[in-house]
C-alpha positions in Angstrom: -11.7 34.0 17.3 -12.2 30.5 16.0 -12.1 31.7 12.3 -9.0 33.7 13.0 -7.3 30.8 14.7 -8.2 28.5 11.8 -6.9 31.0 9.2 -3.6 31.3 11.1 -3.3 27.5 11.3 -3.9 27.2 7.6 -1.3 29.9 6.9 1.2 28.1 9.2 0.6 24.8 7.5 1.0 26.4 4.1 4.4 27.9 5.1 5.6 24.6 6.6 4.2 22.5 3.8 2.6 20.5 6.5 -0.9 19.2 6.7 -2.9 17.2 9.3 -5.5 14.5 8.9 -7.8 12.4 11.0 -9.4 9.0 10.2 -12.5 8.1 12.2 -12.3 4.4 12.1 -15.8 3.7 13.4 -17.5 5.7 10.7 -14.7 5.4 8.0 -14.5 9.2 7.6 -11.2 10.7 6.6 -10.7 14.4 7.2 -7.8 16.4 5.6 -6.6 19.9 6.2 -6.5 22.3 3.3 -2.8 21.9 3.0 -3.0 18.2 2.4 -5.5 18.9 -0.4 -3.0 21.4 -1.9 -0.1 19.0 -1.4 -2.0 16.1 -3.2 -3.2 18.5 -5.9 -6.8 17.9 -5.2 -9.9 20.0 -4.6 -12.0 19.1 -1.5 -15.2 19.3 -3.5 -13.8 16.9 -6.2 -12.3 14.3 -3.9 -14.0 12.0 -1.5 -11.4 11.5 1.2 -11.3 7.9 2.2 -8.5 5.6 3.1 -8.8 3.9 -0.2 -8.7 7.2 -2.1 -5.6 8.2 -0.1 -3.9 5.0 -1.1 -4.8 5.6 -4.8 -3.0 9.0 -4.6 0.3 7.3 -3.5 2.8 6.2 -6.1 1.9 2.7 -7.1 5.3 1.4 -6.1 4.9 2.8 -2.5 1.2 1.8 -1.9 1.9 -1.6 -0.3 4.6 -0.2 1.9 2.4 2.7 3.2 -0.6 0.4 3.7 1.6 -2.1 5.5 3.0 0.6 7.8 -0.5 1.7 8.7 -2.1 -1.7 9.2 1.0 -2.9 11.1 0.8 0.1 13.4 -2.8 -0.8 14.2 -2.0 -4.4 15.0 1.0 -3.6 17.1 -0.6 -0.4 18.6 2.3 1.7 17.7 2.8 4.9 15.8 4.5 5.0 12.5 6.7 7.4 10.5 7.4 6.9 6.8 8.6 8.7 3.7 6.8 7.9 0.5 5.9 9.3 -2.9 2.8 10.8 -4.4 1.9 10.4 -8.0 0.4 13.6 -9.2 -2.3 13.8 -12.0 0.3 15.3 -14.4 2.6 12.4 -13.9 5.1 14.3 -11.6 6.2 12.9 -8.3 6.2 14.5 -4.9 7.9 13.2 -1.8 6.2 13.3 1.6 7.0 12.4 5.2 4.0 11.1 7.1 3.5 10.3 10.8 0.5 8.7 12.5 -0.8 7.7 15.9 -3.9 5.8 16.6 -6.2 6.0 19.7 -7.9 3.0 21.1 -11.1 2.5 23.2 -11.2 0.7 26.5 -11.5 -2.7 24.8 -8.4 -2.1 22.7 -10.2 -1.4 19.4 -8.8 1.4 17.2 -11.2 4.3 17.0 -9.3 7.2 15.6 -6.0 7.7 13.7 -4.5 11.2 13.5 -1.5 12.2 11.5 0.5 14.7 9.6 2.0 14.8 6.1 4.8 17.1 5.1 6.0 17.8 1.6 9.7 17.0 1.5 10.2 17.1 -2.2 12.8 19.9 -2.2 14.8 18.1 0.4 14.6 14.8 -1.4 15.7 16.5 -4.7 18.6 18.2 -3.0 19.7 14.9 -1.4 19.5 13.2 -4.9 21.7 16.0 -6.4 24.3 15.4 -3.6 24.2 11.6 -4.3 24.7 12.1 -8.0 27.5 14.6 -7.4 29.3 12.1 -5.1 28.9 9.3 -7.6 30.4 11.5 -10.4 33.2 12.5 -8.1 33.9 8.9 -7.2 33.8 7.8 -10.8 36.3 10.5 -11.8 38.5 9.8 -8.8 38.7 6.1 -9.6 39.4 6.8 -13.3 42.3 9.0 -12.5 45.9 7.9 -13.0 46.9 10.3 -10.2 46.8 9.2 -6.6 44.1 11.1 -4.8 43.4 11.5 -1.2 40.7 13.2 0.8 42.0 14.3 4.1 41.1 16.6 7.0 43.8 18.1 9.1 46.3 15.7 7.6 44.2 12.6 8.4 43.3 10.4 5.4 39.5 10.1 5.0 39.5 8.4 1.6 41.8 7.4 -1.2 41.4 6.2 -4.8 42.6 2.9 -6.3 45.7 4.5 -7.8 46.9 5.6 -4.4 46.3 2.1 -3.1 48.4 0.7 -5.9 51.1 3.3 -5.6 51.5 3.2 -1.8 50.4 -0.3 -1.0 47.8 0.6 1.6 44.3 -0.6 1.4 41.5 1.9 2.1 41.0 0.3 5.5 44.7 0.7 6.3 44.9 4.3 5.0 41.8 5.8 6.5 42.5 7.4 9.8 46.3 7.6 9.4 48.3 10.8 9.0 49.8 11.1 5.6 53.3 11.5 7.1 53.0 8.0 8.6 53.0 6.2 5.3 53.5 8.6 2.3 57.1 9.1 1.3 57.6 12.8 0.2 
């Protein structure tokens, strides 16, 4: 039953791209689930899981931020939730979401941190594509000699600079107004 339960947990973590970890602070032992090893592109036999080795797997530009989030959570006795990047051995980058809670003994000393890491690379890439598309649209809109409006149900949500010059309403004045209130047909 235990083996079956563990196999099902591993399958679920693989499907969710979600792994769990535990850091025994008294003995400095970090334990990762199989999914975290897969996510980080490492083999359990070839990687000594320590906090320092974990930090080394993080993108160099994010290491200080992640370390600060963890150490700050220990000092303040709070949980933390953070998105950061992993730098893979082949030079590619993955994005992950991580959450952690720490347990303390009777004297208030941290004894055990537990957490999860979820691969959010696909979501991050999709968000970046949307941002780039919005930037291209905005650049085209602002370069247009035509007055352009984005509206919903006749209410102005956005206008370009040409519309501002043509109708004399700043974006702040135009947004939220019905087109019939200030645009002459």
